[in-house]
C-alpha positions in Angstrom: -28.2 -51.3 25.9 -25.3 -48.4 26.4 -22.7 -49.0 23.6 -19.4 -48.8 25.4 -15.5 -47.8 24.6 -14.7 -51.3 22.9 -17.3 -51.3 20.6 -16.6 -47.6 19.8 -12.9 -48.6 19.2 -13.6 -51.7 17.3 -15.5 -50.1 14.6 -13.2 -46.9 14.2 -10.3 -49.2 14.3 -11.3 -50.9 10.8 -9.2 -47.5 9.3 -12.1 -45.5 7.9 -13.6 -42.3 9.5 -17.4 -43.0 10.4 -20.1 -40.6 10.2 -22.4 -40.1 13.5 -25.4 -41.2 11.6 -23.7 -44.3 10.4 -22.6 -45.2 13.8 -25.9 -45.3 15.3 -26.8 -47.8 12.4 -23.7 -50.3 12.9 -23.8 -50.2 16.5 -27.7 -50.7 16.4 -28.3 -47.8 19.0 -31.7 -47.3 19.9 -33.3 -43.6 20.2 -32.9 -43.5 24.1 -29.2 -44.8 23.9 -27.9 -41.9 22.0 -27.4 -40.0 25.4 -25.1 -42.5 26.6 -23.4 -43.0 23.1 -22.8 -39.2 22.9 -20.9 -39.2 26.4 -18.9 -42.2 25.4 -17.9 -40.1 22.1 -17.0 -36.9 23.8 -15.0 -38.8 26.4 -12.8 -40.7 23.9 -12.3 -37.3 21.9 -11.4 -35.4 25.1 -9.0 -38.1 26.4 -7.3 -38.2 22.5 -8.3 -41.9 21.7 -10.3 -40.6 18.9 -10.4 -37.3 16.9 -13.9 -35.5 15.8 -13.8 -34.4 12.1 -16.0 -31.6 10.6 -19.7 -32.8 9.9 -19.6 -34.8 13.1 -17.3 -37.7 11.7 -15.6 -39.6 13.9 -12.0 -41.6 13.5 -9.1 -43.1 15.1 -6.2 -41.0 16.9 -3.7 -39.8 14.2 -6.1 -39.4 11.6 -6.9 -35.9 12.5 -3.3 -35.2 12.2 -0.3 -34.7 14.3 1.5 -31.1 14.9 4.9 -30.5 16.2 5.7 -26.6 17.4 6.1 -24.2 19.8 3.5 -23.7 22.5 2.0 -20.5 23.7 -0.2 -20.3 26.4 -2.7 -18.1 28.1 -2.9 -17.0 31.6 -6.3 -18.6 31.8 -4.3 -22.1 31.2 -5.2 -22.7 27.7 -3.2 -22.6 24.8 -2.0 -22.7 21.0 0.7 -25.0 19.3 2.1 -23.1 16.7 3.2 -25.6 13.7 7.1 -25.1 12.8 6.1 -25.8 9.1 3.8 -22.5 9.6 0.4 -24.0 9.3 -2.5 -22.8 11.4 -2.5 -22.6 15.2 -3.7 -25.7 16.9 -6.1 -24.5 20.1 -5.4 -26.6 23.2 -7.6 -26.7 26.2 -6.2 -26.0 29.7 -6.8 -29.8 30.7 -4.1 -30.8 28.3 -1.6 -28.4 29.7 -0.9 -29.3 33.2 2.6 -30.7 32.8 3.4 -28.3 30.0 4.7 -24.6 29.7 5.1 -21.6 27.4 7.4 -21.8 25.3 7.8 -25.6 25.1 8.1 -27.3 21.7 5.8 -30.3 22.1 4.2 -32.9 19.9 0.2 -32.2 19.8 -2.5 -34.6 18.5 -5.7 -33.3 16.3 -8.6 -34.2 18.2 -11.5 -32.4 16.3 -11.7 -29.8 13.6 -14.7 -27.4 13.2 -16.4 -26.5 10.0 -14.7 -23.0 10.1 -11.2 -25.2 9.7 -10.1 -24.5 13.2 -8.6 -27.3 15.0 -8.6 -28.3 18.4 -6.0 -30.8 20.0 -4.0 -32.1 23.0 -0.2 -31.9 23.8 1.0 -35.7 23.1 4.9 -35.2 24.6 7.7 -32.9 25.0 10.6 -32.3 22.5 12.3 -29.5 24.1 11.7 -27.5 27.4 11.3 -23.6 26.0 12.0 -22.3 29.5 14.8 -23.4 31.6 15.0 -20.4 33.8 12.4 -17.8 35.1 12.8 -14.0 36.1 10.2 -12.9 39.0 9.8 -11.6 42.5 10.9 -13.8 45.7 9.0 -14.2 48.3 10.3 -15.8 51.6 8.6 -18.7 53.7 10.5 -20.7 56.0 13.8 -21.3 55.0 12.3 -21.5 51.0 10.3 -19.4 49.3 8.4 -18.9 45.8 9.3 -16.8 42.6 6.3 -15.1 41.2 7.0 -14.7 37.2 7.1 -11.5 35.8 5.7 -13.7 32.6 2.2 -14.3 33.3 1.7 -17.1 30.4 3.6 -19.3 32.6 0.6 -19.6 34.9 2.4 -20.9 38.0 4.6 -20.0 40.6 8.1 -21.5 41.2 8.7 -23.2 44.5 12.3 -22.7 45.9 13.1 -25.6 48.4 15.1 -24.8 51.6 18.7 -24.0 50.9 17.9 -22.7 47.1 17.2 -19.3 47.9 20.4 -17.6 46.6 23.3 -19.1 48.8 26.1 -16.2 49.6 23.7 -13.5 48.2 20.3 -14.9 49.9 17.5 -13.5 48.1 15.2 -11.3 49.9 11.2 -10.9 49.8 10.5 -8.3 47.3 13.6 -8.5 45.4 13.9 -9.7 41.3 15.7 -12.9 41.0 16.8 -15.3 38.1 15.6 -19.1 39.0 17.0 -22.1 37.5 14.4 -24.7 37.0 15.2 -28.3 38.6 12.0 -29.7 38.1 9.3 -29.2 35.8 5.4 -29.6 37.1 3.8 -33.1 36.9 0.2 -34.0 38.2 2.1 -34.7 41.9 4.7 -32.1 41.5 5.2 -28.6 41.6 7.4 -26.4 39.5 10.7 -26.2 41.4 14.0 -24.5 40.9 17.1 -23.0 42.7 17.9 -18.9 42.8 21.1 -18.5 41.1 21.3 -14.8 40.6 19.5 -11.7 42.8 19.1 -9.1 40.2 17.8 -6.5 42.8 15.0 -4.4 43.8 11.9 -3.7 41.6 11.6 -0.2 40.4 15.4 0.2 39.7 15.7 1.1 35.8 18.7 -1.0 35.6 17.0 -4.0 37.3 14.3 -3.9 34.8 16.4 -3.9 31.7 18.1 -6.9 33.2 15.0 -8.6 33.9 14.4 -8.5 30.3 17.4 -9.3 29.0 17.6 -12.6 31.4 14.0 -13.4 30.6 14.3 -13.4 26.8 18.0 -14.9 27.1 19.2 -11.9 25.2 23.0 -12.1 25.0 24.4 -8.8 26.1 28.0 -8.8 26.9 30.7 -9.5 24.4 33.5 -12.1 25.6 37.2 -11.3 25.7 38.2 -12.8 22.6 35.2 -11.2 20.5 36.4 -8.0 22.1 39.8 -8.9 21.0 38.7 -9.3 17.4 36.9 -6.1 17.3 39.4 -4.1 18.6 42.0 -5.4 16.3 40.1 -3.5 13.2 41.4 -0.2 12.4 39.6 3.0 12.8 40.5 4.6 9.7 40.0 3.1 6.2 43.8 2.2 4.8 45.1 2.7 1.3 45.2 -0.5 0.5 41.5 -1.2 1.6 40.6 1.3 -1.3 41.9 -0.3 -3.7 39.7 -2.1 -6.4 36.6 0.0 -5.5 34.7 2.7 -7.0 35.7 5.9 -5.5 32.6 7.9 -4.4 34.1 10.3 -2.1 33.7 13.3 -4.8 29.9 12.8 -4.7 27.2 14.6 -2.2 26.6 11.8 -0.2 24.4 12.1 2.7 23.1 10.1 5.9 19.7 10.9 7.1 18.8 9.1 10.3 16.9 10.3 13.9 18.3 12.3 16.4 19.6 9.9 19.0 21.3 7.7 16.1 24.7 6.3 16.7 25.3 3.9 14.1 24.5 5.0 10.2 24.7 1.9 8.1 23.1 3.7 5.0 24.2 6.7 3.0 22.2 8.2 -0.1 23.0 10.5 -3.3 21.0 11.5 -6.4 21.5 13.2 -9.9 19.1 14.4 -12.2 19.6 13.0 -15.7 16.9 14.5 -18.0 13.6 13.2 -17.0 15.5 10.4 -15.0 17.2 10.5 -11.8 19.9 8.2 -10.7 20.1 7.0 -7.3 23.4 5.7 -5.1 22.6 3.6 -1.7 26.0 3.0 -0.1 25.8 0.5 2.7 28.3 0.0 5.0 30.5 -3.2 4.2 30.3 -4.8 7.2 31.6 -8.1 5.7 34.7 -6.6 5.0 35.8 -6.6 8.5 33.6 -9.3 9.7 34.6 -12.6 8.1 32.6 -15.5 7.8 33.4 -18.1 10.7 35.3 -15.5 12.6 34.4 -14.9 16.8 32.4 -11.9 15.7 30.6 -13.5 12.9 29.5 -16.6 15.4 28.4 -13.9 17.9 26.7 -11.8 15.4 24.9 -14.9 14.4 24.1 -16.0 17.6 22.4 -12.6 18.3 20.5 -12.4 15.0 19.8 -8.8 15.3 20.4 -5.4 17.6 17.5 -5.0 20.1 16.2 -1.3 20.5 14.9 -0.6 24.2 13.7 3.0 24.9 17.0 4.0 26.7 19.6 1.9 25.1 20.6 -0.5 22.5 22.0 -4.3 22.8 24.1 -4.3 19.6 25.0 -7.5 17.1 28.4 -6.1 16.7 30.5 -4.1 19.4 30.8 -0.7 19.4 34.4 -0.4 17.8 32.3 -1.7 14.6 28.7 -0.4 15.0 29.6 2.9 16.0 33.2 3.1 14.6 34.7 1.8 11.4 31.7 0.5 9.8 29.4 3.5 10.6 28.9 5.9 7.8 30.1 9.2 9.9 30.6 12.3 8.4 33.9 13.9 6.5 35.5 10.4 6.9 36.5 7.8 4.5 34.2 4.6 4.7 33.9 1.3 2.7 30.6 0.5 1.5 28.3 -1.7 -1.0 26.5 0.4 -3.1 23.4 -0.3 -5.4 23.4 2.2 -8.1 20.1 2.3 -10.0 18.3 4.5 -12.7 14.6 5.5 -12.2 12.9 7.1 -15.5 10.1 9.6 -15.2 7.3 6.8 -13.9 9.5 6.0 -11.4 10.1 2.4 -12.9 13.9 1.2 -12.3 15.4 0.9 -16.0 19.1 0.3 -14.9 21.1 -1.0 -12.1 24.5 -1.8 -10.8 26.1 -3.2 -7.5 29.8 -2.5 -6.5 32.5 -2.3 -3.7 32.7 1.4 -3.0 34.4 3.9 -0.7 32.6 7.0 0.2 32.7 9.9 2.5 29.6 11.5 4.0 29.0 15.0 3.0 26.8 15.6 6.1 25.4 13.7 9.1 21.3 14.9 8.5 18.5 14.2 10.8 14.8 13.5 9.7 14.0 17.1 11.6 16.4 19.0 9.7 15.2 18.0 6.1 11.7 18.3 7.2 12.4 21.7 8.2 14.1 22.3 4.7 11.1 20.3 2.5 8.3 21.0 4.6 8.6 23.6 6.5 10.6 25.9 4.4 12.4 27.2 7.5 14.9 30.0 6.2 17.6 29.4 8.9 17.6 25.4 8.2 17.9 26.2 4.7 20.6 29.0 4.8 22.8 26.7 7.1 22.4 23.7 4.4 22.6 25.5 1.5 24.8 23.3 -0.7 22.3 20.1 0.1 19.0 22.0 -0.6 18.9 21.1 -4.4 19.8 17.9 -3.9 17.3 16.9 -1.4 14.7 18.3 -3.6 15.7 15.7 -6.0 15.4 13.0 -3.5 12.0 14.0 -2.8 11.1 14.1 -6.5 12.6 10.5 -6.6 10.8 9.3 -3.5 7.0 10.6 -4.6 7.8 8.9 -8.0 8.7 5.3 -6.2 6.1 5.7 -3.9 3.3 5.9 -7.0 5.0 3.0 -8.5 4.3 0.8 -5.3 0.8 2.1 -4.8 0.0 1.1 -8.5 0.8 -2.1 -7.9 -0.9 -2.6 -4.7 1.6 -2.3 -2.0 0.0 -1.9 1.3 1.0 1.1 3.5 -0.3 0.8 7.4 0.8 4.6 8.0 -0.1 4.1 12.0 1.0 5.9 14.7 3.8 4.9 16.9 4.7 5.5 20.2 8.1 7.5 21.6 8.8 6.8 25.3 10.3 9.9 26.8 12.9 9.5 29.7 14.6 11.5 32.3 18.1 10.9 33.5 17.1 8.3 35.9 15.4 6.2 33.5 12.1 7.2 34.6 9.1 7.7 32.0 8.3 11.3 31.9 6.1 11.5 28.6 4.5 9.0 25.8 4.1 10.8 22.5 3.2 10.1 19.1 6.7 9.2 16.8 7.1 11.6 14.0 6.9 10.3 10.8 7.3 13.3 8.0 8.4 13.2 4.4 12.2 12.6 5.2 11.3 9.3 7.0 9.3 8.5 3.7 12.5 9.6 1.6 14.7 7.1 3.3 12.2 4.5 3.3 11.3 4.3 -0.5 15.2 4.2 -1.2 15.9 1.2 1.3 13.0 -0.6 -0.4 14.3 0.0 -3.8 17.8 -1.0 -2.9 16.5 -4.2 -1.2 14.2 -5.1 -4.1 17.0 -4.5 -6.9 19.5 -6.4 -5.3 16.8 -9.4 -4.6 16.0 -9.6 -8.0 19.7 -9.7 -9.2 20.6 -12.6 -6.9 17.3 -14.3 -8.3 18.0 -13.9 -11.7 21.9 -14.4 -11.5 20.5 -17.4 -10.6 22.5 -17.9 -6.8 20.9 -19.3 -3.5 19.9 -16.0 -1.3 18.1 -15.1 1.6 14.8 -13.6 1.1 12.2 -11.6 3.3 8.9 -12.7 2.5 5.5 -11.9 3.6 2.8 -14.7 2.9 -0.8 -14.6 1.5 -3.1 -13.6 4.4 -5.0 -16.9 6.3 -8.0 -17.6 4.1 -10.3 -18.2 6.8 -9.7 -14.8 8.5 -10.1 -13.4 4.9 -13.1 -14.7 4.5 -14.3 -13.2 7.6 -12.7 -9.8 6.5 -15.0 -10.0 3.3 -18.0 -10.8 5.2 -17.2 -8.2 7.8 -16.6 -5.0 5.4 -19.3 -6.1 3.4 -21.6 -5.0 6.4 -19.9 -1.5 5.6 -20.9 -1.3 2.0 -17.7 -2.3 0.8 -16.6 -5.4 -1.5 -13.4 -7.1 -1.0 -13.4 -10.0 -3.4 -11.5 -13.4 -2.2 -10.7 -16.2 -5.0 -9.3 -19.2 -4.6 -9.0 -18.3 -0.8 -6.6 -15.5 -1.8 -6.7 -11.8 -2.3 -4.7 -9.4 -4.2 -2.9 -6.7 -2.5 -4.1 -4.3 -4.8 -7.8 -5.2 -3.5 -6.6 -4.7 -0.1 -4.8 -1.2 -0.7 -8.3 -0.3 -2.5 -10.3 -0.7 0.6 -7.8 0.9 2.5 -8.3 4.1 0.0 -12.0 3.6 0.3 -12.3 3.7 4.0 -9.9 6.6 4.2 -11.7 9.4 6.3 -14.6 7.6 7.0 -15.9 6.7 10.6 -15.1 3.1 10.2 -11.7 3.4 9.1 -9.9 2.5 12.2 -12.1 -0.2 12.5 -11.5 -1.6 9.0 -7.8 -1.0 9.8 -7.4 -2.9 12.7 -9.6 -5.9 11.6 -7.4 -5.8 8.4 -4.1 -5.8 10.4 -5.4 -9.1 12.2 -5.3 -10.9 8.9 -1.9 -10.3 7.9 1.0 -12.9 8.6 4.5 -11.8 10.2 6.9 -11.3 7.8 10.2 -13.3 7.7 13.1 -14.5 6.4 13.5 -17.7 4.1 15.8 -19.4 1.9 12.9 -19.7 -1.1 11.4 -16.9 -2.5 7.8 -16.5 -1.7 7.4 -13.0 -2.6 6.4 -10.1 -0.4 2.6 -9.8 -0.2 2.5 -6.7 1.7 4.8 -4.5 -0.5 3.3 -6.5 -3.6 6.8 -7.5 -4.5 7.5 -10.8 -6.6 11.3 -10.5 -5.1 12.5 -8.9 -1.9 15.7 -9.1 0.6 16.9 -7.5 3.4 20.4 -5.7 2.3 20.6 -2.1 3.8 21.1 -2.7 7.5 24.1 -5.2 8.2 25.3 -3.2 10.9 22.2 -4.6 12.9 20.6 -7.6 11.1 22.6 -10.3 10.3 20.5 -11.6 7.1 21.5 -8.2 5.6 25.1 -9.6 6.3 24.6 -12.6 4.8 23.0 -10.9 1.3 26.0 -8.9 1.1 28.6 -11.8 1.4 26.5 -13.5 -1.5 26.7 -10.5 -3.4 30.0 -9.4 -3.1 31.0 -13.3 -4.0 28.8 -12.8 -7.4 30.2 -9.6 -8.2 34.1 -11.0 -7.9 33.1 -14.0 -10.0 34.0 -16.4 -7.3 30.8 -18.2 -6.9 31.5 -21.7 -7.5 29.2 -24.8 -7.8 30.5 -25.8 -4.5 29.6 -22.4 -3.0 25.9 -22.9 -4.3 25.6 -26.3 -2.7 27.1 -25.1 0.7 24.6 -22.3 0.5 21.4 -24.4 -0.1 22.4 -26.8 2.6 22.9 -23.9 5.4 20.4 -21.1 4.4 17.0 -22.5 5.4 18.6 -23.0 9.2 19.9 -19.4 9.0 16.5 -18.1 7.9 14.6 -20.0 10.7 17.2 -18.8 13.4 16.9 -15.0 12.2 13.4 -15.1 12.1 13.4 -16.6 15.6 15.9 -13.8 16.7 13.7 -11.1 15.1 10.7 -12.3 16.9 12.5 -12.5 20.4 13.9 -8.9 20.1 10.5 -7.6 19.2 8.9 -9.3 22.4 11.6 -8.1 24.4 11.2 -4.7 22.8 7.4 -4.7 22.9 7.9 -5.7 27.0 10.3 -2.9 27.7 8.1 -0.2 26.1 5.0 -2.0 28.1 7.0 -1.9 31.3 7.8 1.9 30.6 4.1 2.8 30.0 3.2 0.9 33.2 5.5 3.2 35.2 3.9 6.4 33.8 0.5 5.1 34.6 1.3 4.7 38.5 0.2 8.0 39.4 -2.8 8.2 36.9 -5.3 6.4 38.8 -8.9 8.0 39.2 -7.7 10.2 35.9 -10.3 9.6 32.7 -9.1 9.6 29.2 -10.7 9.0 25.8 -10.0 5.9 23.9 -10.6 3.6 21.3 -11.4 -0.2 21.4 -8.7 -1.9 19.7 -9.5 -5.8 20.7 -12.5 -7.5 21.9 -12.8 -11.0 24.0 -15.0 -13.3 26.0 -13.3 -11.8 29.3 -13.0 -7.9 28.2 -11.9 -5.2 25.7 -9.0 -3.3 25.1 -8.6 0.2 24.9 -5.7 2.1 23.5 -5.8 5.8 24.7 -5.9 8.9 22.1 -3.4 10.9 23.7 -1.1 8.4 25.8 -0.7 5.6 23.2 -1.3 3.0 26.4 -3.7 0.3 26.1 -5.4 -1.3 28.8 -8.4 -3.7 29.3 -12.0 -3.2 30.5 -13.0 -6.5 32.0 -16.5 -7.6 31.1 -17.4 -8.2 35.0 -17.1 -4.3 35.4 -19.5 -4.0 32.4 -23.1 -3.1 33.6 -25.2 -5.9 34.7 -26.1 -8.4 31.8 -25.2 -11.4 29.9 -22.4 -10.8 27.5 -21.8 -12.5 24.2 -18.6 -12.3 22.1 -19.5 -12.0 18.5 -16.0 -13.0 16.9 -16.3 -11.9 13.2 -18.1 -9.0 14.4 -15.5 -8.3 16.9 -17.9 -7.1 19.6 -19.2 -7.9 23.0 -23.1 -7.5 23.0 -25.5 -7.5 26.1 -28.1 -9.9 25.6 -30.6 -7.9 27.6 -29.7 -4.3 27.1 -28.7 -5.0 23.6 -25.2 -2.6 24.6 -22.8 -3.3 21.9 -18.8 -2.6 22.7 -16.9 -2.9 19.2 -13.7 -2.8 17.8 -13.1 1.2 17.0 -15.5 2.6 19.3 -14.6 5.6 20.6 -15.0 5.5 24.6 -14.0 7.3 27.6 -12.5 5.1 30.6 -11.0 5.7 33.9 -8.0 3.9 35.1 -8.7 1.5 37.7 -5.3 0.2 38.4 -1.8 -0.6 37.2 -0.2 -4.3 37.4 3.2 -3.7 36.6 4.3 -7.1 36.7 1.9 -8.3 34.5 2.1 -5.4 32.3 -1.6 -4.5 32.8 -3.7 -1.3 32.9 -7.3 -1.8 33.8 -10.2 0.6 33.1 -13.3 1.0 33.9 -16.0 2.1 31.5 -17.2 5.6 31.8 -19.2 6.3 28.7 -19.2 5.9 24.7 -18.5 8.6 23.0 -18.6 7.3 19.3 -20.4 4.2 18.0 -22.0 2.6 15.1 -25.5 1.4 15.5 -25.8 -2.3 16.1 -27.7 -4.3 13.5 -30.3 -7.2 14.6 -28.9 -10.3 15.6 -30.6 -13.3 15.0 -31.3 -15.8 17.4 -28.3 -14.7 19.5 -29.5 -16.6 22.1 -28.7 -20.0 20.6 -26.0 -19.0 18.5 -23.6 -18.0 21.0 -22.4 -19.1 24.4 -23.8 -17.0 27.5 -21.4 -15.3 29.6 -22.9 -14.2 33.1 -21.3 -11.3 34.9 -23.5 -11.8 38.2 -25.4 -14.9 39.5 -25.0 -18.6 38.8 -23.4 -19.7 35.3 -26.6 -21.2 32.9 -25.9 -24.8 32.0 -24.9 -25.2 28.5 -27.5 -27.3 26.1 -26.1 -30.2 24.3 -26.2 -29.7 20.4 
């Protein structure tokens, strides 16, 4: 007799989880009835009425846990719910997402948990729609049409009913438009909307920028009242504003930035005192001009951060402030907040103080200029900056000391190459080169890290509520996988109590430096790391191996830094009352959450703009061959980054030599069952550019050959251990387990 749904639900309805073998006995299931029970259990799990736990234990829905978070969908239909509390992502199969879209805030139910801790679930309800407008290419059809979204994650086109294609500025086929969603998808209804703005023709650099701005809903125009406040600020420091500040105008103070920088928010000065070195880090006093609760402050909070595209910046503050009175331009008085620190011969901080100050930058230096002086020994540059050379050498000495201290405590440095997009006057990409990172960059980086850490320690020990920059420990499951992965190369990474010390990871990076597997292990290690974020609670910074860390050094372009400045100023003035602390404790968690979200949005927008420029650069490269490294592996193919161009594309599995390819997740590899051909992360290969899909931001490569790879080790019983992925012919029927 086949056991039905009601019998199973009655058994589980008693409230206790039931193991499969116990269920067989309780329901008196005979051997020939097991298949029917298995089918019924699978159906109930799929519909979300019951949940499956590790060890083939079943329970009523709800016992597996519920999740609220942001839905991130894949172009193939499946998705992940990223919990608001920062826990492990919940995988959701495509069959549960027909009515939901990328970016939605949803409630989800856990329906099964694997032995490795990874969870699968289904979406049970919508909390808030994440997408209300769509940017895409319009295609007319009759009196209406459709919009093909720029974002492939949306996974569906938007249908435009007759009369909703733009009104007076009616959209034409091929144009880029902004459409407002009027009806979300359901089982019987497609995604519908109306066109609210025609952005222009595809390929126009201005339209491309505007498309990204609209897609990510980036505030990019300051309203009249905000501008009115900004324009009221003087462009010179008054005598009244200097009062009560430490006067550093006689000190030799310099800014060191890139050639194209226009907003200078940090200036540095040094002095050798025996075997000790004193460092002054002076930061633009934005809080003096942007008062809490003002329109400027509200707008800065809304934006959260400046956004940097290859050809422009969308600033957090109007130019009257960001490039004007707040910018530490040379040879003019500027108001600053200074962190003055003394370091001993070992690089340890032995003294510190913070105060309001006024400075006059002696010179606006670039990273290139400092490199020519300290590294290249360029006589012409040295002669032109002779009055600065000695101080620059002291800065170099201090930076090396500080770096040694960080390395000693286990701070992790991923010195990975970054691309620099070179544009012509029309905004077209002419080259993609390796962005230089030299000694001058390291000097400023070490000084800013030191100032941020000093301010954070001071505020924490005061004590006073504050914003922290935190970086949590890597995911325990990924850490264990990493430990097993590197063991295959002869390295030992100790994971104790599901944690690993930063020092152990740093030691691993040192051991693999210069080895053939260096790039491979660096890539896998990066995938284990969590994203840094802002928090009102100090959880430490794993990557920097810092017990306490904050952001203080960039208030022109980051709102959290402005918050920290205000807290520091109030503490230094002695005006921090209990009521102020209570107000901060209530407000800072929301500020941390909001600014972390704005940072992620800015990063996604910046990445998309860079990817778009890369796609344009590759348009006329179809058929050309390049060397590259495999940077990621998935069941549907592998990703390759070109050695010389910093462009990433994909080699689809369907284009590989005919075989059944197995995705070995922990080994980050695809393996052919018959040929035993292996394509593994960090293998060096040669590829040909097969196509460019600009709307999808995807370059497609075809494999030409393998240049460098590690030998494959025996894989035991791969046929039964992993799902087979057919390339040609009929897909094999999966076995029941």
